[in-house]
C-alpha positions in Angstrom: 131.5 148.5 123.0 133.8 145.7 122.1 137.4 146.3 122.6 139.9 146.0 119.7 142.4 143.3 119.9 146.1 144.2 120.1 148.4 143.4 117.2 150.2 140.9 119.4 147.1 138.8 119.3 147.2 138.8 115.5 150.5 137.3 114.3 149.3 136.9 110.7 149.4 140.7 110.4 153.1 140.7 111.2 154.1 137.7 109.1 151.8 138.0 106.1 150.5 141.5 105.5 153.6 143.4 106.4 155.9 141.5 103.9 153.3 141.9 101.2 153.2 145.7 101.7 157.0 145.9 101.7 157.1 143.9 98.4 154.5 146.2 96.8 156.4 149.3 98.0 159.6 148.0 96.5 158.0 147.2 93.2 156.5 150.7 93.0 159.8 152.4 93.9 161.6 150.3 91.3 159.1 151.2 88.6 159.4 154.9 89.4 163.2 154.8 89.3 163.4 152.7 86.2 160.9 154.8 84.3 163.2 157.9 84.7 166.5 156.1 83.9 167.2 156.0 80.1 168.4 152.7 78.8 171.8 152.7 77.2 171.8 152.5 73.4 172.1 149.0 72.0 175.6 148.2 70.7 175.9 148.2 66.9 176.3 144.8 65.4 179.6 144.4 63.6 179.3 144.6 59.8 180.8 141.6 58.2 182.3 142.3 54.8 183.7 139.5 52.7 186.9 140.1 50.9 187.1 138.6 47.4 189.6 135.8 47.1 192.3 136.7 44.6 192.3 134.7 41.5 195.5 132.7 41.2 197.7 133.7 38.3 198.7 130.8 36.1 202.3 129.9 36.6 204.3 129.3 33.4 205.4 125.7 32.9 208.7 124.9 34.5 210.1 123.4 31.3 209.4 123.7 27.6 209.1 121.0 25.0 212.2 120.5 22.8 211.8 120.6 19.0 213.7 117.5 18.2 212.1 115.5 21.0 215.5 114.5 22.5 217.1 115.9 25.7 220.8 116.2 25.5 222.5 115.2 28.7 226.1 115.2 27.4 229.0 116.4 29.6 229.7 120.1 29.9 226.1 121.1 30.3 224.9 124.6 30.6 222.8 125.3 33.7 219.6 125.0 31.6 220.8 121.7 30.2 221.6 120.4 33.6 218.2 121.4 34.8 216.6 119.5 31.9 218.3 116.3 32.9 216.9 116.0 36.4 214.4 113.2 37.1 211.6 115.7 37.7 212.3 117.3 34.3 212.3 114.0 32.5 209.0 113.0 34.1 207.6 116.4 33.0 208.8 115.9 29.4 207.2 112.4 29.3 203.8 113.7 30.5 203.6 117.0 28.6 205.6 116.7 25.3 204.0 114.4 22.7 207.2 114.4 20.6 209.5 113.4 23.5 211.8 110.7 22.3 214.2 110.3 25.2 217.6 111.3 26.5 220.8 111.6 24.5 224.1 110.9 26.4 
């Protein structure tokens, strides 16, 4: 009867088969463990709501057209009269008042 060879005579058993068996055992153990563990619930995605942009309220014009078409810039002006004699006011009158004639000193 032929005698069986010792494992020392077969190094491929130690270096090939044994690592394959260990890998298979690890995969089986991982599968069994993970099949029992419940996965955490997926986080809810944030809800994006858009806020409506407020409609701008129209601002009243800074000046009003004068009836006669002339702006009086005489001395002893009231605060409103002094405001009407500024360069910004005069430019506004020229652009927005069709009956604007000019400045009276």
